[in-house]
C-alpha positions as CSV (number, residue, x, y, z in Angstrom):
1,M,43.9,-79.3,36.4
2,T,45.0,-79.4,40.1
3,K,42.6,-78.8,42.9
4,M,44.2,-75.4,43.5
5,N,43.9,-74.4,39.9
6,K,40.2,-75.3,39.9
7,Y,39.7,-73.2,43.0
8,L,41.4,-70.2,41.3
9,V,39.3,-70.6,38.2
10,V,36.1,-70.6,40.3
11,L,37.4,-67.4,42.1
12,A,38.0,-65.7,38.8
13,V,34.5,-66.6,37.5
14,A,32.9,-65.5,40.7
15,A,34.7,-62.1,40.6
16,A,33.6,-61.5,37.1
17,L,30.0,-62.2,37.7
18,P,29.0,-58.8,39.2
19,L,30.7,-57.1,36.2
20,A,28.9,-59.5,33.7
21,A,25.6,-58.9,35.5
22,R,26.0,-55.2,35.4
23,A,23.8,-53.8,32.6
24,D,25.1,-51.5,29.9
25,I,24.1,-47.9,30.2
26,K,21.1,-47.5,27.9
27,V,20.4,-44.1,26.4
28,G,17.3,-43.2,24.4
29,V,17.8,-40.7,21.6
30,I,14.9,-38.9,19.9
31,V,15.4,-36.6,16.9
32,G,13.4,-35.2,14.0
33,A,15.2,-37.0,11.2
34,T,12.2,-36.5,9.0
35,G,9.6,-33.8,8.8
36,P,10.2,-30.0,8.5
37,G,13.0,-30.2,11.1
38,A,15.0,-33.0,9.2
39,S,17.9,-30.7,8.2
40,L,18.6,-30.4,11.9
41,G,17.6,-33.8,13.1
42,I,19.8,-35.7,10.7
43,P,23.1,-34.1,12.0
44,Y,21.9,-34.3,15.6
45,R,21.5,-38.0,14.9
46,N,24.8,-38.5,13.0
47,A,26.9,-37.3,15.9
48,F,26.1,-40.5,17.7
49,T,27.8,-42.6,15.1
50,V,31.2,-41.1,16.0
51,M,30.9,-41.0,19.7
52,P,33.0,-43.1,22.1
53,K,31.3,-46.5,22.9
54,T,31.4,-45.7,26.7
55,L,29.8,-43.3,29.1
56,G,31.6,-42.8,32.4
57,G,33.9,-45.8,31.5
58,E,30.9,-48.1,31.1
59,P,29.5,-49.7,27.9
60,V,26.7,-47.7,26.4
61,Q,23.8,-48.6,24.1
62,Y,22.1,-45.8,22.2
63,V,18.5,-46.5,21.0
64,I,17.7,-43.8,18.4
65,L,14.2,-43.0,17.2
66,D,12.7,-40.5,14.8
67,D,9.7,-38.4,15.9
68,G,9.2,-36.8,12.4
69,T,9.4,-33.4,14.1
70,D,6.0,-34.1,15.5
71,T,5.0,-33.6,19.2
72,T,2.5,-36.4,19.3
73,M,5.1,-38.9,17.8
74,A,7.7,-37.4,20.3
75,I,5.5,-38.2,23.2
76,K,5.0,-41.8,21.9
77,Q,8.7,-42.4,21.3
78,A,9.5,-41.1,24.7
79,R,7.1,-43.5,26.4
80,K,8.4,-46.3,24.3
81,L,12.1,-45.7,25.3
82,I,11.2,-45.6,28.9
83,D,8.6,-48.3,29.3
84,Q,9.8,-50.8,26.7
85,D,13.5,-50.1,26.2
86,K,14.1,-49.3,29.8
87,V,16.6,-46.3,29.1
88,D,18.4,-44.6,31.9
89,L,18.6,-41.2,30.1
90,I,16.8,-39.5,27.2
91,I,18.7,-37.1,24.8
92,G,16.5,-35.1,22.6
93,S,14.5,-34.1,20.8
94,S,15.6,-31.7,18.1
95,S,13.0,-29.0,18.0
96,V,11.6,-26.9,20.8
97,P,8.0,-28.2,20.6
98,T,9.1,-31.8,20.6
99,C,11.7,-31.2,23.3
100,I,8.9,-29.7,25.5
101,A,6.7,-32.7,24.8
102,V,9.5,-35.2,25.8
103,S,10.2,-33.3,29.0
104,E,6.7,-33.8,30.1
105,V,7.0,-37.6,29.8
106,A,10.5,-37.4,31.5
107,Q,9.0,-35.6,34.4
108,E,6.1,-38.0,34.7
109,L,8.2,-41.1,34.6
110,K,11.2,-39.7,36.4
111,V,13.9,-40.2,33.8
112,P,16.5,-37.4,33.2
113,Q,16.3,-35.7,29.8
114,I,19.1,-33.7,28.0
115,A,17.2,-31.6,25.5
116,L,19.0,-30.7,22.2
117,S,17.0,-27.6,21.6
118,P,16.6,-24.6,24.1
119,T,13.4,-24.8,25.9
120,P,11.4,-22.6,28.3
121,V,11.3,-25.5,30.8
122,T,12.9,-24.4,34.2
123,A,14.5,-26.5,36.9
124,E,11.8,-25.3,39.3
125,K,9.0,-26.6,37.0
126,N,10.7,-29.8,35.9
127,P,13.8,-31.1,37.9
128,W,14.3,-33.9,35.3
129,A,14.8,-31.7,32.3
130,F,18.3,-30.3,31.2
131,S,19.2,-28.5,28.0
132,V,22.6,-28.0,26.1
133,P,21.8,-25.2,23.7
134,Q,22.3,-21.6,24.8
135,P,19.1,-20.1,26.1
136,M,17.9,-17.3,23.8
137,G,18.4,-14.7,26.6
138,I,22.2,-15.3,26.3
139,A,22.4,-16.4,22.6
140,M,20.6,-13.1,21.4
141,K,23.0,-10.7,23.4
142,P,25.5,-10.5,20.5
143,V,22.7,-9.6,18.0
144,V,21.5,-6.6,20.2
145,E,25.1,-5.4,20.8
146,N,25.9,-5.4,17.1
147,M,22.6,-3.6,16.2
148,R,23.4,-0.9,18.6
149,Q,27.0,-0.6,17.3
150,H,25.6,0.0,13.9
151,G,23.0,2.6,14.9
152,V,19.9,0.4,14.4
153,K,16.9,1.7,16.2
154,T,13.9,0.0,14.7
155,V,13.6,-3.8,14.1
156,A,11.0,-5.9,12.4
157,Y,10.5,-9.6,13.3
158,L,9.4,-12.6,11.4
159,G,9.5,-16.0,13.1
160,F,7.8,-19.3,13.2
161,S,4.3,-19.3,14.7
162,D,5.3,-21.7,17.5
163,S,7.3,-21.7,20.7
164,W,10.6,-21.3,18.8
165,G,9.4,-18.1,17.3
166,D,8.3,-17.0,20.7
167,L,11.7,-17.9,22.3
168,V,13.8,-16.0,19.7
169,L,11.7,-12.9,20.1
170,G,11.7,-13.2,23.8
171,G,15.4,-13.4,23.9
172,F,15.8,-10.4,21.7
173,N,13.4,-8.4,23.9
174,H,15.3,-9.5,27.0
175,N,18.5,-8.0,25.8
176,A,16.9,-4.9,24.2
177,K,15.1,-3.9,27.4
178,G,16.5,-0.6,28.6
179,T,18.0,0.3,25.2
180,D,16.6,2.4,22.4
181,L,15.8,-0.6,20.1
182,K,12.1,-0.9,19.2
183,V,10.2,-3.7,17.5
184,V,7.9,-2.0,14.9
185,A,6.5,-5.2,13.3
186,N,5.9,-8.8,14.5
187,E,5.0,-11.4,11.8
188,R,4.8,-15.2,11.9
189,Y,4.8,-18.1,9.6
190,A,4.3,-21.9,9.9
191,R,7.2,-24.3,9.4
192,N,5.6,-25.8,6.3
193,D,4.6,-22.5,4.7
194,T,5.7,-22.1,1.0
195,S,5.1,-18.4,0.8
196,V,5.7,-15.5,3.3
197,V,5.1,-12.7,0.7
198,G,2.3,-11.0,2.8
199,Q,4.4,-11.0,6.0
200,V,7.5,-9.7,4.1
201,L,5.5,-6.8,2.5
202,R,4.2,-5.8,6.0
203,L,7.7,-5.9,7.4
204,I,9.1,-3.7,4.6
205,A,6.2,-1.3,5.0
206,A,7.3,-0.7,8.7
207,K,10.6,0.6,7.3
208,P,12.8,-1.0,9.8
209,D,16.5,-0.3,10.2
210,A,17.1,-4.1,10.6
211,I,15.1,-7.4,10.4
212,L,15.4,-10.3,12.8
213,L,14.3,-13.7,11.7
214,G,13.1,-16.5,14.1
215,G,13.0,-19.6,11.8
216,S,15.2,-22.8,11.8
217,G,16.8,-25.2,9.4
218,T,16.1,-24.9,5.7
219,P,12.5,-23.3,6.2
220,A,14.5,-20.3,7.6
221,A,15.8,-19.5,4.1
222,L,12.4,-18.6,2.8
223,P,12.1,-15.2,4.4
224,H,15.6,-14.3,3.2
225,A,14.9,-15.0,-0.4
226,T,11.6,-13.1,-0.3
227,L,13.1,-10.1,1.4
228,R,15.8,-9.8,-1.2
229,E,13.3,-10.4,-4.1
230,R,11.2,-7.7,-2.7
231,G,13.9,-5.2,-2.6
232,Y,14.9,-5.2,1.1
233,K,18.5,-4.1,1.4
234,G,19.0,-3.7,5.1
235,P,20.8,-6.0,7.5
236,I,19.2,-9.4,8.5
237,Y,19.9,-11.1,11.7
238,N,19.3,-14.7,12.6
239,N,19.3,-17.1,15.5
240,P,21.4,-20.3,16.2
241,A,19.0,-22.7,14.5
242,I,20.1,-21.7,10.9
243,I,23.7,-22.7,11.4
244,N,24.0,-25.6,9.0
245,N,25.1,-26.2,5.4
246,D,21.7,-27.0,4.1
247,F,20.6,-23.4,5.0
248,L,23.6,-22.0,3.1
249,R,22.8,-24.3,0.1
250,V,19.1,-23.5,0.0
251,G,19.6,-19.8,0.7
252,G,22.4,-19.3,-1.8
253,K,23.2,-15.7,-2.6
254,T,20.1,-14.3,-0.8
255,V,21.8,-15.2,2.5
256,E,25.1,-13.5,1.8
257,G,25.9,-10.9,4.4
258,A,23.4,-12.1,7.0
259,Y,24.2,-12.2,10.6
260,A,23.6,-15.1,13.0
261,V,24.5,-16.2,16.5
262,T,26.0,-19.6,17.2
263,G,28.2,-21.5,19.6
264,P,32.0,-21.1,19.3
265,V,32.4,-24.5,17.6
266,M,31.4,-23.2,14.2
267,V,34.3,-20.7,14.2
268,A,36.7,-22.8,16.3
269,E,39.8,-22.1,14.2
270,Q,39.0,-18.3,14.5
271,L,39.1,-18.4,18.4
272,P,42.1,-17.5,20.4
273,D,44.1,-20.4,21.9
274,S,43.3,-19.1,25.4
275,N,39.6,-20.0,24.7
276,P,39.0,-23.3,26.7
277,I,36.3,-24.3,24.2
278,K,38.6,-24.2,21.3
279,K,40.4,-27.5,21.8
280,V,37.2,-29.4,22.5
281,A,35.5,-28.0,19.5
282,M,38.5,-28.9,17.3
283,D,38.6,-32.4,18.7
284,F,34.9,-32.8,17.8
285,T,35.4,-31.3,14.3
286,K,38.2,-33.8,13.7
287,A,36.0,-36.8,14.7
288,Y,32.9,-35.7,12.8
289,E,34.6,-34.5,9.7
290,G,36.6,-37.6,9.7
291,A,33.4,-39.5,9.3
292,Y,31.3,-37.1,7.2
293,G,33.8,-35.2,5.2
294,K,35.5,-31.9,5.3
295,G,33.2,-29.0,5.9
296,S,30.3,-31.2,7.4
297,R,30.9,-29.8,10.9
298,N,27.7,-28.2,12.2
299,A,26.2,-26.7,15.3
300,F,23.6,-29.4,15.8
301,S,25.8,-32.4,15.9
302,A,27.9,-30.5,18.2
303,Y,25.0,-30.1,20.5
304,S,24.7,-33.8,20.6
305,W,28.4,-34.1,21.4
306,D,28.0,-31.8,24.3
307,A,25.0,-33.9,25.6
308,Y,27.5,-36.9,25.5
309,L,30.1,-34.9,27.5
310,L,27.5,-34.0,30.1
311,A,26.3,-37.5,30.4
312,D,29.8,-38.9,30.5
313,Q,30.6,-37.0,33.7
314,A,27.2,-37.8,35.2
315,V,27.4,-41.5,34.6
316,A,30.9,-41.6,36.1
317,S,29.5,-40.2,39.3
318,A,26.0,-42.1,39.3
319,I,27.5,-45.5,38.6
320,K,29.2,-45.4,42.1
321,K,25.8,-45.1,43.7
322,A,23.4,-47.4,41.8
323,K,23.1,-50.0,39.1
324,P,22.0,-49.0,35.6
325,G,18.4,-49.9,34.7
326,T,17.2,-49.0,38.2
327,T,15.1,-46.2,39.5
328,E,18.0,-45.4,41.9
329,F,20.4,-45.0,39.1
330,R,18.1,-42.6,37.1
331,A,17.8,-40.5,40.2
332,A,21.6,-40.5,40.8
333,L,22.1,-39.6,37.2
334,R,19.8,-36.6,37.5
335,D,21.6,-35.5,40.6
336,A,25.0,-35.8,39.0
337,L,23.8,-33.8,35.9
338,E,22.6,-31.1,38.1
339,S,25.9,-30.9,40.0
340,G,28.3,-30.8,36.9
341,K,30.8,-28.2,37.1
342,E,33.3,-26.7,34.5
343,V,32.3,-29.4,31.8
344,V,34.0,-27.9,28.7
345,G,31.9,-28.5,25.6
346,T,32.0,-27.4,21.9
347,H,29.4,-24.8,22.6
348,A,29.9,-23.7,26.2
349,V,31.5,-24.4,29.6
350,Y,28.7,-26.0,31.6
351,N,28.0,-25.3,35.2
352,M,24.7,-26.8,36.3
353,S,22.9,-26.1,39.5
354,K,19.6,-26.8,41.3
355,T,18.3,-23.6,39.8
356,D,20.0,-23.7,36.4
357,H,19.6,-26.7,34.2
358,T,21.5,-25.2,31.2
359,G,24.5,-23.8,33.0
360,V,26.1,-21.7,30.2
361,D,27.3,-18.0,30.2
362,D,28.3,-15.4,27.7
363,R,31.1,-17.6,26.4
364,S,28.5,-19.7,24.7
365,S,27.5,-17.3,22.1
366,V,29.3,-15.5,19.2
367,L,28.1,-13.5,16.3
368,V,29.0,-14.7,12.8
369,Q,28.4,-13.4,9.3
370,I,27.9,-15.2,6.0
371,E,30.8,-14.4,3.7
372,N,31.2,-16.3,0.4
373,G,29.0,-19.2,1.8
374,Q,31.2,-19.5,5.0
375,W,30.6,-18.5,8.6
376,K,33.0,-15.7,9.6
377,L,33.4,-14.6,13.2
378,V,32.4,-11.0,13.9
379,K,34.9,-9.7,16.3
């Protein structure tokens, strides 16, 4: 090798050193793949197997942990991801209580979090926490509109006895304010309960025009079955947390005709071509069903996909300002998430701001009805 060739080799190696030294983007993912929220946590997790291997054009490593749908474990897993695995970003967890628990750790240790469930955490209270699902104040709007169109005046509620149950009812009340809708009964049940007969009998005794349910995953099918067994024939409305095939399987004929709200992704084929979400939702569906089979699409894996899309644009911006694995990069990533504009996802078009860490509008929520075991768009 000539002296000049040796010199060029040295230059090439030297030029490559900064790139070789640059750490991969490391993302911690927490889901409830076991426990009462497993029917949601598993699809949340599955989405990461079909995602691109880069974020913002940089290699990405996902460290995926299970919190068992338990808040204490969620806190433990969040601390492990930050202290031991040195992640730049946390995505998760997959239930409202565990998301809230993770957000407290994210704020304490100053690592951005993209929650996969809607939480009451605001940008003012926690500038490190973001969320992809529709806030219940937006999600429940189509429910209230449909009830009013059908002459519903009185509503009975049965939801989880935790923060998710509170959020669903709060979202309904937010939209019902100033209307003639009235909640005539408010009952609760635990995620692990095997019977809700007592609660259902009290709902029926209130003689409501319609019933609203605030459960999630497969445990949300229990009230449906009990209501129909006890002779209730009125309309039943649900929230976005029931939109998966396991709910349809467990509920069977008892959930036929039920209403629910969801993101546009679940009825993407039924959307007009002018809807900007349609193409992104169809691209996701093709990727996910290519790996897990026709009909496997679900709203929860789509939330994970939207978290990826938000992180992708944020990393592309933050990488210009700091090196992954540093405090400066985490701060730059937080700032980039907060300033993301017109990020088209499967559920929404996201426009974050300093005061809004969800960034969605009415385009993010549609009403569907279960017909022959399928989700049908209610126009």
